[in-house]
SEVEX-332140 format. One record per residue: residue number from 1; chain; x, y, z negated of N, C-alpha, C, CB in turn. Coordinates in nm, 2 decimals. Glycine has a CB too. Layout:
N
+-----+------+--------+--------+--------+--------+--------+--------+--------+--------+--------+--------+--------+--------+
| pos | unit |     nx |     ny |     nz |    cax |    cay |    caz |     cx |     cy |     cz |    cbx |    cby |    cbz |
+-----+------+--------+--------+--------+--------+--------+--------+--------+--------+--------+--------+--------+--------+
| NUM |    A |      X |      Y |      Z |      X |      Y |      Z |      X |      Y |      Z |      X |      Y |      Z |
...
+-----+------+--------+--------+--------+--------+--------+--------+--------+--------+--------+--------+--------+--------+
END
This chain:
114
+-----+------+--------+--------+--------+--------+--------+--------+--------+--------+--------+--------+--------+--------+
| pos | unit |     nx |     ny |     nz |    cax |    cay |    caz |     cx |     cy |     cz |    cbx |    cby |    cbz |
+-----+------+--------+--------+--------+--------+--------+--------+--------+--------+--------+--------+--------+--------+
|   1 |    A |  -3.39 |   2.61 |  -5.32 |  -3.36 |   2.64 |  -5.20 |  -3.27 |   2.70 |  -5.09 |  -3.42 |   2.67 |  -5.20 |
|   2 |    A |  -3.15 |   2.70 |  -5.19 |  -2.98 |   2.70 |  -5.17 |  -2.91 |   2.61 |  -5.13 |  -2.92 |   2.71 |  -5.27 |
|   3 |    A |  -2.99 |   2.49 |  -5.14 |  -2.94 |   2.37 |  -5.11 |  -2.98 |   2.28 |  -4.92 |  -2.99 |   2.30 |  -5.24 |
|   4 |    A |  -3.10 |   2.34 |  -4.91 |  -3.16 |   2.35 |  -4.82 |  -3.12 |   2.43 |  -4.70 |  -3.26 |   2.38 |  -4.87 |
|   5 |    A |  -3.08 |   2.57 |  -4.72 |  -3.00 |   2.66 |  -4.67 |  -2.88 |   2.61 |  -4.63 |  -2.99 |   2.75 |  -4.74 |
|   6 |    A |  -2.80 |   2.54 |  -4.73 |  -2.66 |   2.51 |  -4.72 |  -2.69 |   2.39 |  -4.61 |  -2.59 |   2.46 |  -4.88 |
|   7 |    A |  -2.76 |   2.28 |  -4.63 |  -2.76 |   2.13 |  -4.53 |  -2.79 |   2.19 |  -4.37 |  -2.91 |   1.98 |  -4.59 |
|   8 |    A |  -2.89 |   2.30 |  -4.36 |  -2.94 |   2.36 |  -4.24 |  -2.80 |   2.42 |  -4.19 |  -3.06 |   2.47 |  -4.27 |
|   9 |    A |  -2.75 |   2.50 |  -4.26 |  -2.64 |   2.55 |  -4.17 |  -2.52 |   2.45 |  -4.10 |  -2.56 |   2.65 |  -4.25 |
|  10 |    A |  -2.52 |   2.37 |  -4.21 |  -2.38 |   2.25 |  -4.22 |  -2.43 |   2.20 |  -4.05 |  -2.39 |   2.08 |  -4.40 |
|  11 |    A |  -2.57 |   2.14 |  -4.08 |  -2.63 |   2.10 |  -3.98 |  -2.65 |   2.18 |  -3.86 |  -2.73 |   2.06 |  -4.03 |
|  12 |    A |  -2.65 |   2.29 |  -3.80 |  -2.62 |   2.37 |  -3.72 |  -2.47 |   2.39 |  -3.66 |  -2.67 |   2.45 |  -3.77 |
|  13 |    A |  -2.36 |   2.41 |  -3.74 |  -2.26 |   2.43 |  -3.72 |  -2.17 |   2.28 |  -3.65 |  -2.23 |   2.50 |  -3.84 |
|  14 |    A |  -2.22 |   2.17 |  -3.73 |  -2.20 |   2.05 |  -3.69 |  -2.23 |   2.03 |  -3.55 |  -2.25 |   1.98 |  -3.76 |
|  15 |    A |  -2.32 |   2.04 |  -3.50 |  -2.40 |   2.04 |  -3.37 |  -2.36 |   2.12 |  -3.28 |  -2.54 |   2.07 |  -3.38 |
|  16 |    A |  -2.29 |   2.28 |  -3.33 |  -2.25 |   2.32 |  -3.17 |  -2.10 |   2.28 |  -3.21 |  -2.28 |   2.51 |  -3.11 |
|  17 |    A |  -2.01 |   2.21 |  -3.32 |  -1.90 |   2.22 |  -3.26 |  -1.90 |   2.11 |  -3.21 |  -1.80 |   2.24 |  -3.32 |
|  18 |    A |  -2.00 |   2.01 |  -3.21 |  -2.02 |   1.85 |  -3.09 |  -1.96 |   1.90 |  -2.98 |  -2.20 |   1.78 |  -3.05 |
|  19 |    A |  -2.07 |   1.99 |  -2.91 |  -2.10 |   2.05 |  -2.84 |  -1.96 |   2.15 |  -2.74 |  -2.21 |   2.11 |  -2.91 |
|  20 |    A |  -1.90 |   2.21 |  -2.85 |  -1.77 |   2.24 |  -2.82 |  -1.65 |   2.22 |  -2.77 |  -1.75 |   2.25 |  -2.87 |
|  21 |    A |  -1.67 |   2.10 |  -2.71 |  -1.54 |   2.04 |  -2.67 |  -1.51 |   2.08 |  -2.52 |  -1.54 |   1.88 |  -2.69 |
|  22 |    A |  -1.41 |   2.05 |  -2.51 |  -1.34 |   2.13 |  -2.37 |  -1.40 |   2.02 |  -2.24 |  -1.12 |   2.13 |  -2.38 |
|  23 |    A |  -1.41 |   2.05 |  -2.15 |  -1.43 |   1.93 |  -2.05 |  -1.26 |   1.91 |  -1.98 |  -1.56 |   1.98 |  -1.91 |
|  24 |    A |  -1.21 |   1.78 |  -1.97 |  -1.09 |   1.72 |  -1.98 |  -1.07 |   1.66 |  -1.80 |  -1.09 |   1.59 |  -2.13 |
|  25 |    A |  -0.99 |   1.66 |  -1.74 |  -0.98 |   1.56 |  -1.63 |  -0.93 |   1.43 |  -1.66 |  -0.91 |   1.61 |  -1.53 |
|  26 |    A |  -0.99 |   1.27 |  -1.63 |  -0.92 |   1.16 |  -1.65 |  -0.90 |   1.11 |  -1.52 |  -0.98 |   1.07 |  -1.75 |
|  27 |    A |  -0.77 |   1.07 |  -1.51 |  -0.80 |   0.99 |  -1.34 |  -0.77 |   0.84 |  -1.36 |  -0.67 |   1.05 |  -1.18 |
|  28 |    A |  -0.82 |   0.76 |  -1.29 |  -0.84 |   0.63 |  -1.26 |  -0.92 |   0.57 |  -1.15 |  -0.88 |   0.59 |  -1.36 |
|  29 |    A |  -0.97 |   0.44 |  -1.19 |  -1.03 |   0.37 |  -1.05 |  -1.19 |   0.38 |  -1.08 |  -0.98 |   0.17 |  -1.01 |
|  30 |    A |  -1.28 |   0.43 |  -1.00 |  -1.44 |   0.39 |  -1.04 |  -1.44 |   0.22 |  -1.01 |  -1.56 |   0.49 |  -0.91 |
|  31 |    A |  -1.48 |   0.14 |  -1.11 |  -1.51 |   0.01 |  -1.10 |  -1.62 |  -0.02 |  -1.18 |  -1.41 |  -0.07 |  -1.13 |
|  32 |    A |  -1.68 |  -0.16 |  -1.18 |  -1.76 |  -0.16 |  -1.25 |  -1.74 |  -0.27 |  -1.38 |  -1.87 |  -0.17 |  -1.17 |
|  33 |    A |  -1.80 |  -0.24 |  -1.49 |  -1.76 |  -0.29 |  -1.62 |  -1.70 |  -0.44 |  -1.61 |  -1.87 |  -0.28 |  -1.71 |
|  34 |    A |  -1.77 |  -0.52 |  -1.53 |  -1.72 |  -0.65 |  -1.53 |  -1.54 |  -0.67 |  -1.44 |  -1.86 |  -0.75 |  -1.44 |
|  35 |    A |  -1.54 |  -0.59 |  -1.34 |  -1.44 |  -0.63 |  -1.32 |  -1.32 |  -0.54 |  -1.37 |  -1.44 |  -0.66 |  -1.20 |
|  36 |    A |  -1.36 |  -0.43 |  -1.46 |  -1.25 |  -0.37 |  -1.52 |  -1.22 |  -0.46 |  -1.67 |  -1.30 |  -0.21 |  -1.55 |
|  37 |    A |  -1.29 |  -0.55 |  -1.70 |  -1.29 |  -0.64 |  -1.81 |  -1.17 |  -0.71 |  -1.77 |  -1.42 |  -0.73 |  -1.84 |
|  38 |    A |  -1.17 |  -0.76 |  -1.63 |  -1.04 |  -0.87 |  -1.61 |  -0.92 |  -0.78 |  -1.55 |  -1.08 |  -1.00 |  -1.48 |
|  39 |    A |  -0.92 |  -0.63 |  -1.57 |  -0.82 |  -0.56 |  -1.52 |  -0.81 |  -0.56 |  -1.34 |  -0.70 |  -0.63 |  -1.59 |
|  40 |    A |  -0.89 |  -0.59 |  -1.28 |  -0.88 |  -0.61 |  -1.12 |  -1.02 |  -0.69 |  -1.05 |  -0.72 |  -0.71 |  -1.08 |
|  41 |    A |  -1.03 |  -0.64 |  -0.92 |  -1.13 |  -0.71 |  -0.84 |  -1.08 |  -0.86 |  -0.80 |  -1.15 |  -0.64 |  -0.70 |
|  42 |    A |  -0.96 |  -0.94 |  -0.80 |  -0.94 |  -1.03 |  -0.77 |  -1.00 |  -1.15 |  -0.79 |  -0.86 |  -1.03 |  -0.79 |
|  43 |    A |  -1.07 |  -1.22 |  -0.90 |  -1.14 |  -1.32 |  -0.93 |  -1.29 |  -1.29 |  -0.82 |  -1.16 |  -1.32 |  -1.10 |
|  44 |    A |  -1.33 |  -1.19 |  -0.87 |  -1.42 |  -1.18 |  -0.79 |  -1.43 |  -1.19 |  -0.64 |  -1.45 |  -1.08 |  -0.82 |
|  45 |    A |  -1.35 |  -1.09 |  -0.59 |  -1.34 |  -1.11 |  -0.44 |  -1.32 |  -1.26 |  -0.39 |  -1.22 |  -1.02 |  -0.40 |
|  46 |    A |  -1.24 |  -1.30 |  -0.46 |  -1.18 |  -1.45 |  -0.42 |  -1.31 |  -1.59 |  -0.46 |  -1.01 |  -1.47 |  -0.54 |
|  47 |    A |  -1.38 |  -1.52 |  -0.56 |  -1.49 |  -1.63 |  -0.60 |  -1.60 |  -1.64 |  -0.47 |  -1.58 |  -1.59 |  -0.75 |
|  48 |    A |  -1.62 |  -1.48 |  -0.45 |  -1.73 |  -1.40 |  -0.34 |  -1.70 |  -1.41 |  -0.21 |  -1.73 |  -1.25 |  -0.34 |
|  49 |    A |  -1.57 |  -1.45 |  -0.17 |  -1.55 |  -1.40 |  -0.06 |  -1.56 |  -1.23 |  -0.02 |  -1.64 |  -1.48 |  -0.01 |
|  50 |    A |  -1.56 |  -1.12 |  -0.12 |  -1.59 |  -0.98 |  -0.05 |  -1.45 |  -0.95 |  -0.03 |  -1.68 |  -0.86 |  -0.14 |
|  51 |    A |  -1.47 |  -0.86 |   0.06 |  -1.30 |  -0.82 |   0.09 |  -1.24 |  -0.65 |   0.06 |  -1.28 |  -0.84 |   0.27 |
|  52 |    A |  -1.33 |  -0.62 |  -0.02 |  -1.25 |  -0.50 |  -0.07 |  -1.34 |  -0.44 |  -0.16 |  -1.19 |  -0.40 |   0.04 |
|  53 |    A |  -1.24 |  -0.34 |  -0.27 |  -1.29 |  -0.33 |  -0.40 |  -1.44 |  -0.21 |  -0.40 |  -1.14 |  -0.26 |  -0.49 |
|  54 |    A |  -1.45 |  -0.17 |  -0.28 |  -1.61 |  -0.11 |  -0.29 |  -1.70 |  -0.18 |  -0.32 |  -1.66 |  -0.06 |  -0.19 |
|  55 |    A |  -1.68 |  -0.30 |  -0.22 |  -1.81 |  -0.36 |  -0.21 |  -1.83 |  -0.47 |  -0.30 |  -1.82 |  -0.41 |  -0.08 |
|  56 |    A |  -1.69 |  -0.49 |  -0.38 |  -1.73 |  -0.57 |  -0.51 |  -1.82 |  -0.46 |  -0.61 |  -1.57 |  -0.62 |  -0.60 |
|  57 |    A |  -1.73 |  -0.36 |  -0.63 |  -1.80 |  -0.26 |  -0.75 |  -1.95 |  -0.26 |  -0.71 |  -1.73 |  -0.07 |  -0.76 |
|  58 |    A |  -1.96 |  -0.25 |  -0.59 |  -2.11 |  -0.20 |  -0.57 |  -2.23 |  -0.32 |  -0.60 |  -2.12 |  -0.14 |  -0.40 |
|  59 |    A |  -2.17 |  -0.43 |  -0.54 |  -2.22 |  -0.58 |  -0.57 |  -2.24 |  -0.58 |  -0.71 |  -2.13 |  -0.69 |  -0.54 |
|  60 |    A |  -2.13 |  -0.58 |  -0.77 |  -2.14 |  -0.61 |  -0.91 |  -2.27 |  -0.50 |  -0.99 |  -1.97 |  -0.58 |  -0.98 |
|  61 |    A |  -2.19 |  -0.33 |  -0.92 |  -2.37 |  -0.26 |  -0.99 |  -2.49 |  -0.32 |  -0.98 |  -2.43 |  -0.12 |  -0.91 |
|  62 |    A |  -2.50 |  -0.38 |  -0.84 |  -2.62 |  -0.37 |  -0.80 |  -2.66 |  -0.51 |  -0.90 |  -2.64 |  -0.36 |  -0.62 |
|  63 |    A |  -2.59 |  -0.61 |  -0.93 |  -2.67 |  -0.71 |  -1.00 |  -2.64 |  -0.67 |  -1.16 |  -2.61 |  -0.88 |  -0.97 |
|  64 |    A |  -2.68 |  -0.52 |  -1.18 |  -2.65 |  -0.50 |  -1.32 |  -2.54 |  -0.47 |  -1.42 |  -2.68 |  -0.56 |  -1.36 |
|  65 |    A |  -2.43 |  -0.44 |  -1.39 |  -2.32 |  -0.40 |  -1.43 |  -2.28 |  -0.24 |  -1.39 |  -2.23 |  -0.51 |  -1.38 |
|  66 |    A |  -2.23 |  -0.16 |  -1.51 |  -2.20 |  -0.02 |  -1.48 |  -2.09 |   0.06 |  -1.45 |  -2.23 |   0.04 |  -1.55 |
|  67 |    A |  -2.11 |   0.14 |  -1.41 |  -2.00 |   0.20 |  -1.33 |  -1.91 |   0.25 |  -1.48 |  -2.05 |   0.35 |  -1.22 |
|  68 |    A |  -1.76 |   0.25 |  -1.40 |  -1.67 |   0.27 |  -1.54 |  -1.58 |   0.35 |  -1.48 |  -1.59 |   0.12 |  -1.62 |
|  69 |    A |  -1.49 |   0.42 |  -1.53 |  -1.37 |   0.48 |  -1.47 |  -1.26 |   0.36 |  -1.57 |  -1.36 |   0.67 |  -1.50 |
|  70 |    A |  -1.16 |   0.30 |  -1.48 |  -1.09 |   0.21 |  -1.52 |  -0.95 |   0.27 |  -1.50 |  -1.12 |   0.07 |  -1.46 |
|  71 |    A |  -0.85 |   0.27 |  -1.63 |  -0.73 |   0.32 |  -1.62 |  -0.61 |   0.23 |  -1.63 |  -0.73 |   0.42 |  -1.69 |
|  72 |    A |  -0.56 |   0.20 |  -1.51 |  -0.50 |   0.09 |  -1.50 |  -0.34 |   0.03 |  -1.58 |  -0.49 |   0.09 |  -1.38 |
|  73 |    A |  -0.28 |   0.19 |  -1.59 |  -0.18 |   0.20 |  -1.66 |  -0.19 |   0.16 |  -1.82 |  -0.13 |   0.32 |  -1.63 |
|  74 |    A |  -0.31 |   0.20 |  -1.86 |  -0.36 |   0.17 |  -2.02 |  -0.46 |   0.05 |  -2.03 |  -0.43 |   0.31 |  -2.08 |
|  75 |    A |  -0.49 |   0.00 |  -1.92 |  -0.58 |  -0.10 |  -1.94 |  -0.71 |  -0.08 |  -2.03 |  -0.51 |  -0.19 |  -1.99 |
|  76 |    A |  -0.76 |   0.04 |  -1.99 |  -0.90 |   0.13 |  -2.06 |  -0.98 |   0.16 |  -1.94 |  -0.85 |   0.29 |  -2.16 |
|  77 |    A |  -1.14 |   0.14 |  -1.99 |  -1.23 |   0.17 |  -1.92 |  -1.32 |   0.23 |  -2.00 |  -1.26 |   0.08 |  -1.84 |
|  78 |    A |  -1.37 |   0.33 |  -1.93 |  -1.48 |   0.42 |  -2.01 |  -1.58 |   0.46 |  -1.93 |  -1.42 |   0.55 |  -2.08 |
|  79 |    A |  -1.73 |   0.40 |  -1.96 |  -1.83 |   0.41 |  -1.93 |  -1.88 |   0.52 |  -1.89 |  -1.87 |   0.37 |  -2.00 |
|  80 |    A |  -1.92 |   0.57 |  -1.76 |  -1.97 |   0.68 |  -1.72 |  -2.11 |   0.69 |  -1.72 |  -1.93 |   0.71 |  -1.60 |
|  81 |    A |  -2.16 |   0.83 |  -1.80 |  -2.31 |   0.84 |  -1.84 |  -2.37 |   0.88 |  -1.69 |  -2.34 |   0.98 |  -1.98 |
|  82 |    A |  -2.33 |   0.94 |  -1.62 |  -2.38 |   0.92 |  -1.48 |  -2.38 |   0.84 |  -1.40 |  -2.36 |   0.98 |  -1.41 |
|  83 |    A |  -2.50 |   0.74 |  -1.37 |  -2.45 |   0.64 |  -1.29 |  -2.46 |   0.64 |  -1.18 |  -2.49 |   0.54 |  -1.31 |
|  84 |    A |  -2.53 |   0.77 |  -1.07 |  -2.54 |   0.79 |  -0.98 |  -2.38 |   0.86 |  -0.88 |  -2.66 |   0.85 |  -1.02 |
|  85 |    A |  -2.33 |   0.96 |  -0.98 |  -2.26 |   1.03 |  -0.88 |  -2.13 |   0.91 |  -0.86 |  -2.22 |   1.21 |  -0.93 |
|  86 |    A |  -2.10 |   0.85 |  -0.95 |  -1.97 |   0.74 |  -0.88 |  -2.02 |   0.65 |  -0.80 |  -1.88 |   0.64 |  -0.99 |
|  87 |    A |  -2.13 |   0.63 |  -0.74 |  -2.15 |   0.52 |  -0.65 |  -2.06 |   0.57 |  -0.49 |  -2.33 |   0.50 |  -0.64 |
|  88 |    A |  -2.07 |   0.69 |  -0.47 |  -2.01 |   0.73 |  -0.34 |  -1.86 |   0.70 |  -0.34 |  -2.03 |   0.89 |  -0.31 |
|  89 |    A |  -1.77 |   0.68 |  -0.46 |  -1.65 |   0.67 |  -0.50 |  -1.60 |   0.54 |  -0.58 |  -1.63 |   0.77 |  -0.58 |
|  90 |    A |  -1.70 |   0.44 |  -0.52 |  -1.68 |   0.31 |  -0.56 |  -1.56 |   0.23 |  -0.53 |  -1.78 |   0.26 |  -0.53 |
|  91 |    A |  -1.51 |   0.20 |  -0.60 |  -1.36 |   0.15 |  -0.59 |  -1.23 |   0.22 |  -0.55 |  -1.36 |   0.03 |  -0.51 |
|  92 |    A |  -1.26 |   0.37 |  -0.56 |  -1.16 |   0.48 |  -0.54 |  -1.05 |   0.48 |  -0.63 |  -1.22 |   0.61 |  -0.56 |
|  93 |    A |  -0.95 |   0.57 |  -0.61 |  -0.89 |   0.63 |  -0.73 |  -0.94 |   0.77 |  -0.70 |  -0.73 |   0.63 |  -0.74 |
|  94 |    A |  -0.99 |   0.83 |  -0.85 |  -1.05 |   0.96 |  -0.86 |  -1.01 |   1.03 |  -0.96 |  -1.18 |   0.95 |  -0.88 |
|  95 |    A |  -1.08 |   1.17 |  -0.97 |  -1.06 |   1.25 |  -1.08 |  -1.18 |   1.27 |  -1.14 |  -0.99 |   1.37 |  -1.05 |
|  96 |    A |  -1.18 |   1.22 |  -1.30 |  -1.37 |   1.25 |  -1.33 |  -1.32 |   1.41 |  -1.39 |  -1.48 |   1.10 |  -1.51 |
|  97 |    A |  -1.39 |   1.47 |  -1.42 |  -1.41 |   1.58 |  -1.50 |  -1.51 |   1.59 |  -1.59 |  -1.41 |   1.68 |  -1.44 |
|  98 |    A |  -1.49 |   1.57 |  -1.74 |  -1.56 |   1.57 |  -1.82 |  -1.53 |   1.58 |  -1.96 |  -1.62 |   1.50 |  -1.79 |
|  99 |    A |  -1.64 |   1.50 |  -2.06 |  -1.59 |   1.50 |  -2.17 |  -1.61 |   1.39 |  -2.27 |  -1.62 |   1.61 |  -2.21 |
| 100 |    A |  -1.54 |   1.34 |  -2.33 |  -1.49 |   1.19 |  -2.38 |  -1.60 |   1.17 |  -2.48 |  -1.31 |   1.17 |  -2.44 |
| 101 |    A |  -1.66 |   1.10 |  -2.50 |  -1.73 |   1.02 |  -2.65 |  -1.65 |   0.93 |  -2.71 |  -1.86 |   0.92 |  -2.63 |
| 102 |    A |  -1.54 |   0.97 |  -2.77 |  -1.47 |   0.87 |  -2.78 |  -1.52 |   0.73 |  -2.92 |  -1.33 |   0.94 |  -2.80 |
| 103 |    A |  -1.61 |   0.74 |  -2.96 |  -1.69 |   0.68 |  -3.06 |  -1.77 |   0.55 |  -2.94 |  -1.82 |   0.82 |  -3.16 |
| 104 |    A |  -1.83 |   0.60 |  -2.84 |  -1.89 |   0.53 |  -2.75 |  -1.76 |   0.49 |  -2.66 |  -2.01 |   0.61 |  -2.70 |
| 105 |    A |  -1.65 |   0.55 |  -2.60 |  -1.62 |   0.51 |  -2.47 |  -1.68 |   0.57 |  -2.36 |  -1.63 |   0.39 |  -2.45 |
| 106 |    A |  -1.76 |   0.68 |  -2.36 |  -1.85 |   0.70 |  -2.26 |  -1.80 |   0.82 |  -2.21 |  -2.00 |   0.69 |  -2.29 |
| 107 |    A |  -1.77 |   0.86 |  -2.08 |  -1.74 |   1.05 |  -2.05 |  -1.89 |   1.05 |  -2.00 |  -1.59 |   1.11 |  -1.90 |
| 108 |    A |  -1.91 |   1.22 |  -2.03 |  -2.01 |   1.27 |  -2.00 |  -1.96 |   1.34 |  -1.84 |  -2.07 |   1.36 |  -2.13 |
| 109 |    A |  -2.03 |   1.27 |  -1.77 |  -1.95 |   1.33 |  -1.60 |  -1.99 |   1.48 |  -1.62 |  -2.04 |   1.25 |  -1.40 |
| 110 |    A |  -1.91 |   1.59 |  -1.55 |  -1.92 |   1.71 |  -1.52 |  -1.91 |   1.70 |  -1.32 |  -1.80 |   1.80 |  -1.62 |
| 111 |    A |  -1.81 |   1.64 |  -1.30 |  -1.77 |   1.61 |  -1.15 |  -1.67 |   1.48 |  -1.13 |  -1.68 |   1.75 |  -1.08 |
| 112 |    A |  -1.70 |   1.46 |  -1.01 |  -1.59 |   1.32 |  -0.99 |  -1.50 |   1.43 |  -0.82 |  -1.72 |   1.06 |  -0.93 |
| 113 |    A |  -1.40 |   1.38 |  -0.80 |  -1.30 |   1.42 |  -0.65 |  -1.22 |   1.33 |  -0.68 |  -1.22 |   1.58 |  -0.63 |
| 114 |    A |  -1.16 |   1.35 |  -0.51 |  -1.07 |   1.25 |  -0.50 |  -0.89 |   1.31 |  -0.52 |  -1.11 |   1.17 |  -0.35 |
+-----+------+--------+--------+--------+--------+--------+--------+--------+--------+--------+--------+--------+--------+
END
């Protein structure tokens, strides 16, 4: 019985600890996963005659790519768990407020602003 209570207490504690992360602000560009992997929209813009980052991002997402926050300086991309909020910021430099799941490189989005 004591082992069961100890395991239950450990589970409750670890679960509450996981949700206790403080939101942070991440900066970068709202991109699609495809272009973020290449570090820019240049290849897609040239190949498909697309004129700007917004159209490129929206086109790639329409074709199945996911929205990510791309940080050019570190060349890192984190997927955004909310795939609706980023649409209005496609191709723009933004600040994303949320919590990072480092294991999956996913940001739980609380909000996005310029």
